GUMIBA-724706 format. One line per 2 residues: number of its first residue (from 1); for each residue y, x, z of C-alpha. Coordinates in pm, whole numbers. Layout:
NUM = Y/X/Z  ...
# end
This chain:
1 = -166/-2632/-294  -280/-2466/-613
3 = -451/-2128/-610  -240/-1837/-495
5 = -307/-1691/-835  -60/-1937/-980
7 = 259/-1773/-1095  511/-1713/-819
9 = 820/-1763/-1033  956/-1482/-990
11 = 1049/-1438/-627  1425/-1450/-681
13 = 1664/-1470/-392  1856/-1762/-542
15 = 1547/-1985/-525  1518/-1945/-146
17 = 1144/-1904/-189  950/-1978/130
19 = 598/-2034/1  377/-1987/-299
21 = 462/-2199/-599  228/-2486/-681
23 = 336/-2466/-1043  50/-2375/-1272
25 = 76/-2025/-1411  168/-1967/-1771
27 = -15/-1637/-1747  -393/-1610/-1784
29 = -562/-1467/-1475  -869/-1251/-1516
31 = -1173/-1366/-1317  -1323/-1154/-1040
33 = -1524/-882/-1219  -1900/-931/-1222
35 = -2032/-596/-1101  -2317/-460/-892
37 = -2162/-293/-591  -2251/72/-551
39 = -2162/46/-181  -1996/-190/66
41 = -1751/-50/317  -1854/-138/672
43 = -1618/-308/913  -1565/-101/1229
45 = -1376/-381/1396  -1168/-687/1320
47 = -910/-869/1527  -652/-1145/1493
49 = -278/-1081/1491  -121/-1421/1549
51 = -101/-1645/1243  -36/-1361/999
53 = 224/-1425/730  85/-1749/590
55 = 200/-1847/242  535/-1671/276
57 = 658/-1367/90  621/-1065/317
59 = 608/-687/323  491/-685/686
61 = 241/-403/729  75/-231/1027
63 = 145/128/1126  -73/394/1291
65 = 74/642/1539  -147/873/1741
67 = -447/686/1883  -297/340/1835
69 = -234/95/1555  50/-156/1578
71 = 66/-485/1389  275/-802/1389
73 = 269/-1158/1261  553/-1344/1098
75 = 578/-1582/1395  648/-1298/1637
77 = 317/-1174/1779  332/-795/1816
79 = 23/-602/1927  -91/-250/2003
81 = -461/-172/1963  -681/131/2000
83 = -729/238/1640  -1092/342/1694
85 = -1228/49/1895  -977/-224/1815
87 = -927/-293/2186  -597/-467/2252
89 = -365/-256/2467  -70/-492/2489
91 = 86/-795/2323  449/-906/2303
93 = 569/-1255/2207  896/-1204/2022
95 = 937/-1580/1985  975/-1604/2365
97 = 1267/-1360/2381  1621/-1481/2444
99 = 1739/-1333/2115  1513/-1580/1929
101 = 1574/-1881/2152  1765/-2074/1884
103 = 1534/-1973/1597  1240/-2183/1482
105 = 1048/-1859/1419  1124/-1486/1450
107 = 1021/-1456/1080  922/-1090/1111
109 = 900/-956/757  998/-590/726
111 = 707/-355/790  676/-157/1113
113 = 805/200/1143  688/423/1431
115 = 928/693/1554  1069/837/1877
117 = 790/663/2072  915/324/1957
119 = 856/66/1684  1138/-40/1453
121 = 1124/-344/1223  1330/-633/1093
123 = 1321/-1002/1011  1432/-1265/764
125 = 1668/-1384/1039  1874/-1067/992
127 = 1764/-899/1314  1646/-542/1362
129 = 1425/-472/1665  1335/-165/1868
131 = 1025/-202/2087  856/55/2310
133 = 518/173/2186  407/224/2544
135 = 422/-133/2670  578/-353/2400
137 = 905/-395/2589  1204/-493/2376
139 = 1462/-215/2389  1726/-376/2170
141 = 1779/-626/1890  2070/-598/1651
143 = 2200/-851/1398  2272/-715/1048
145 = 2418/-862/729  2121/-990/527
147 = 1747/-1036/559  1542/-727/643
149 = 1244/-754/409  1131/-390/408
151 = 1043/-135/674  1335/75/799
153 = 1367/451/762  1411/633/1094
155 = 1546/988/1104  1807/1202/1281
157 = 1875/940/1545  1937/658/1297
159 = 1751/345/1190  1838/268/827
161 = 1767/-76/682  1818/-211/331
163 = 1894/-583/339  1861/-862/85
165 = 2241/-876/61  2237/-528/-90
167 = 2365/-361/225  2241/-25/347
169 = 2299/-12/722  2245/263/979
171 = 2195/177/1346  2179/406/1647
173 = 1813/466/1731  1868/430/2107
175 = 2118/142/2129  2110/-40/1794
177 = 2486/1/1754  2594/9/1390
179 = 2682/361/1272  2777/285/913
181 = 2741/25/638  2737/69/260
183 = 2777/-242/44  2628/-269/-305
185 = 2714/-542/-552  2415/-762/-629
187 = 2325/-904/-974  2310/-1281/-1022
189 = 1930/-1280/-984  1723/-1034/-786
191 = 1364/-998/-675  1296/-1098/-317
193 = 1111/-770/-277  1316/-480/-138
195 = 1242/-108/-145  1186/75/182
197 = 1445/356/214  1319/711/258
199 = 1495/1017/398  1493/1377/279
201 = 1719/1674/345  1982/1478/534
203 = 2000/1203/272  1878/845/236
205 = 1721/740/-95  1683/371/-176
207 = 1620/146/-475  1893/-98/-578
209 = 1885/-434/-752  2111/-306/-1032
211 = 1840/-72/-1163  1968/239/-990
213 = 1829/470/-724  2099/543/-470
215 = 2135/859/-261  2371/868/38
217 = 2432/1103/329  2235/1003/635
219 = 2514/1121/865  2785/883/743
221 = 2657/676/451  2878/847/194
223 = 2731/817/-159  2607/1142/-310
225 = 2495/1014/-650  2277/754/-812
227 = 2023/767/-1094  1978/501/-1360
229 = 1612/389/-1358  1651/82/-1578
231 = 1926/-92/-1779  1951/-472/-1797
233 = 1839/-608/-2134  1758/-952/-2265
235 = 1919/-1289/-2328  1857/-1442/-1983
237 = 1930/-1334/-1627  1555/-1334/-1567
239 = 1495/-1085/-1846  1781/-871/-1716
241 = 1635/-826/-1369  1587/-452/-1313
243 = 1537/-420/-937  1411/-85/-813
245 = 1195/-263/-555  922/3/-533
247 = 1006/264/-272  1090/606/-417
249 = 825/877/-387  884/1249/-337
251 = 629/1516/-433  755/1866/-371
253 = 1089/1893/-549  1038/1589/-772
255 = 1154/1234/-710  973/939/-872
257 = 1103/583/-904  1002/267/-1092
259 = 1191/-49/-1180  1099/-409/-1253
261 = 1158/-477/-1625  1234/-107/-1646
263 = 1050/223/-1647  897/499/-1438
265 = 1111/811/-1405  1081/1161/-1261
267 = 1390/1357/-1153  1457/1688/-985
269 = 1524/1598/-623  1813/1840/-568
271 = 1994/1840/-901  1905/1491/-1021
273 = 1800/1629/-1361  1575/1390/-1554
275 = 1230/1539/-1616  1051/1252/-1794
277 = 1046/875/-1841  756/645/-1919
279 = 739/274/-2000  571/142/-1685
281 = 732/-133/-1484  665/-306/-1157
283 = 778/-368/-801  484/-231/-600
285 = 509/107/-428  370/414/-600
287 = 93/622/-445  -27/976/-506
289 = -293/1229/-416  -45/1513/-463
291 = -131/1569/-828  -169/1225/-984
293 = 46/914/-955  -115/572/-918
295 = 64/253/-1022  13/-122/-999
297 = 236/-270/-1268  386/-617/-1299
299 = 73/-745/-1480  -164/-607/-1213
301 = -281/-331/-1443  -370/-4/-1274
303 = -271/337/-1408  -328/699/-1314
305 = -72/950/-1444  -29/1326/-1428
307 = 265/1371/-1190  381/1681/-1380
309 = 453/1512/-1711  366/1142/-1690
311 = 59/1172/-1914  -165/868/-1873
313 = -508/972/-1743  -673/632/-1715
315 = -589/265/-1703  -762/-56/-1595
317 = -677/-409/-1706  -977/-575/-1536
319 = -764/-741/-1269  -483/-869/-1489
321 = -243/-1108/-1312  -448/-1114/-991
323 = -133/-1023/-794  -256/-685/-679
325 = -115/-497/-384  15/-146/-420
327 = -274/103/-448  -392/320/-158
329 = -554/662/-202  -855/679/29
331 = -1063/992/-21  -1226/970/-363
333 = -1118/609/-407  -819/406/-512
335 = -817/80/-316  -620/-237/-396
337 = -629/-597/-273  -554/-924/-451
339 = -414/-1268/-374  -761/-1423/-329
341 = -855/-1175/-58  -1070/-933/-259
343 = -1056/-561/-194  -1141/-338/-493
345 = -1263/21/-484  -1202/235/-792
347 = -1325/587/-845  -995/770/-821
349 = -1046/1023/-1100  -1217/803/-1358
351 = -1076/457/-1286  -1426/305/-1272
353 = -1459/0/-1048  -1739/76/-802
355 = -1722/-198/-544  -1546/-517/-437
357 = -1561/-727/-124  -1381/-1038/-2
359 = -1209/-998/332  -1009/-1320/362
361 = -986/-1624/134  -620/-1659/231
363 = -547/-1338/45  -422/-981/77
365 = -55/-907/25  25/-545/123
367 = -144/-214/47  -418/-99/286
369 = -312/162/541  -507/491/532
371 = -565/696/846  -825/971/824
373 = -1163/817/749  -1050/461/825
375 = -882/200/607  -684/-73/781
377 = -621/-402/599  -397/-683/724
379 = -465/-1022/565  -243/-1324/511
381 = -418/-1521/785  -352/-1244/1038
383 = -682/-1058/1049  -657/-683/1098
385 = -972/-516/966  -1075/-152/1010
387 = -1310/-30/737  -1509/293/739
389 = -1510/541/453  -1810/474/224
# end
């Protein structure tokens, strides 16, 4: 197979993509920067979580809750570990459960969400799971219409998932019974990436494949309004793809959203009034330190913006087309990974690259998880690495 830095054309649902493309990229990929590291983050511990996600598309990410970190592999290994020592506390084999008996693999893909003392997550097989954090026991599994590629939102007794079929579905947090379903018409081509829904003030906010950000009532799924983030343009269906695949971000009373082939927008959360728009586009989640926004765009360029008005504060094109993860704010640093397994540390306020280190030649695919003074990174091959703050 060619390097993972070959172009993954472009992750559309209609292609039934299951692995990285071996087609040579038409886009030039910048080499790994040649720098002298100012520091190297030390590994506190490292462990293996099954076979990871392999070459498949995935948004599967670990989650920290209390003193434990929980992580899963695509083939159904689910583990709880002490977040400080890395000691394994329990392991569950989802592939051995009756609900997966007729499946070749559980194909866990949607990231883990911790709530109500449980873990909630979904799969490409169209199943949503609830598992006890205490001992890894399966509490329920519920079939839904469409693949669950993103982590669910859990609030007010409901588990809300956004599926690849465009459906927004709420399940009862205790039983998994469906509470409501909202269907959205899908364009001819969509990104395989889906936005993770978020909840605020009794509402669910989620990005749609038609370039809109939808807002519905959490209680019953009734639409409240939607905001246009991007409008389809271009001569081909590919050019007209405007998925809002990055999860929306709320800072105070302002809602931020970004679309593929679209733009970055800021709206008043309550009224929906547009505050500003800027020409940034991508499908990775936004991050923030409370004052600045940080973006990985579709070309793997990094940007820092003033959250108040969208003014660009710095940019970096050093890692162009290296398939960067979403950025993570970690103290004074902005940390991103790439498809060849390198982790990059940028000075958050200046954008200067200070350090890089290779964690796994199989690659990094999701943003690092920040918890206090520790950074947790899950790699494609299934390694879970805990790094200390420099």
